[in-house]
N, C-alpha and C positions, 0 to 999 in steps of 0.2 A: 366498913373498911375505911371510912374517912375520906379526905380529899387527896387521894393518891395521884390525881391527875397532874398536880404541880411538879411531881418528880418523874412520872412515867413518860410524858411526851418527849423530852430531850433524849431519853434512853432509846425510845422507839425510832425517832428520827435518825439518830446516829446509826443504829443497826440497819435501818431501811436504806439509808444512803450507801452503806457498804455493799448492799445487794442491788444497787441500781434503781431503787424505788424513790420517786420524788414525792414527798409529803409536803404539800403546800401549807396546810393548816391542820392542827390536831388539838383537840381539847375534849373534855368530857365532864361528867357530873355524876358522882356516886356510882350508878350501875351501868353506865354506858359511855362510849367514846365516839366522837365524830372525827372523821378524817377526810380531808380534801386531798385526793391523790390523783396524780397524773400517771396514767398507765403507759408503760413503754410498749413498743410493738411486739415484744416477745413475752409480755407479762399478761397474766389473767387475773381477774378479780378474785377468783377462788384461791389462787396461789398467794396473793397478797394478804387476804384475810387469814389464811392458814398460818402464814409467817407471823402476822401481827398477833394473832391469838396465842400462838405457841411461845413467842418471845416475851410477850407481856405477861402471860401466865407464869413463865419461868422466873421473870424478874420479880413479880409480886410475891411468889412463894419464897424466892431467895431472900427477899427483904423482910419476910415474915409479917406482911401487912394484914394477914388474916389469921384467925385462930385455927381454921381448917384449911386443907389444901384448896387453893383457888383454881377454878376452871371456868372458862367462858361457856355460855350456852352454845348449842349447835347452830342456832339461827343467826342470821345477820341481815341487814337491810342496806341496799345500795341503790342509788339513783345517779343518772348522768346529769351533769350541770353544764349549762351553756355559758359561754364567755360573758354574755350580757348580765348574768346574775352572780358572777364570781365574787364581787365585793360584798354583796348581800349575804352570800354563803359564808364567806370569811367572818363577817360580823356575827352571824348566827353561831358559828363554831366558837369564836373568841368569847362570846358572852353567855356561855352555858349556865354558869351559876346564877346569874341574874335572870336569865330566861326561865329556868326551872324553879325559881323561887315563886313564880306566878302560876306555873302549870307543870304538873308531874309528867315525867317522860312517858310513862305507860298510857296516860290519858291522851297525850299528844300523838303517840304512835298509833293507838287504836283509832283515833279520829282520822288520821291521815290514811290509814288502810281503808277505812270505810269511805271516806270522801273520794278517793281516787280509784277505788275498786281493786286495790292490790290484794294479792293472796300471800299468806304466810308459806314460806318454803323452807324446808329443812335440808341443809347440805351436810350429809354425813361425813364429808371429808374435812370440813372446817373445824 
């Protein structure tokens, strides 16, 4: 699919803002996207993920960035971030291309799941 992330984030941020969603930082690399989002009192994580996946899939397909119909996987991963590590989180999101030139996303993801004892969860609505 190439580096579609350079075009996708402004589109998503604009659409999210219109829906009252505050995206602090967004960036990705190849097969994944990282978002630092502040949830409003009436918003749920599953609703924001569903909106993000739907609108980004629509945009990717509309721009014909893939040869086949693009669709996100059902899974997603989310963690809460405390104020004390916001800058570190922003740097991590901002430097995805550099970061993943050293370590593949799937390797990092699997190591994180094992290290912290997370479980993979499938959300059929996302």
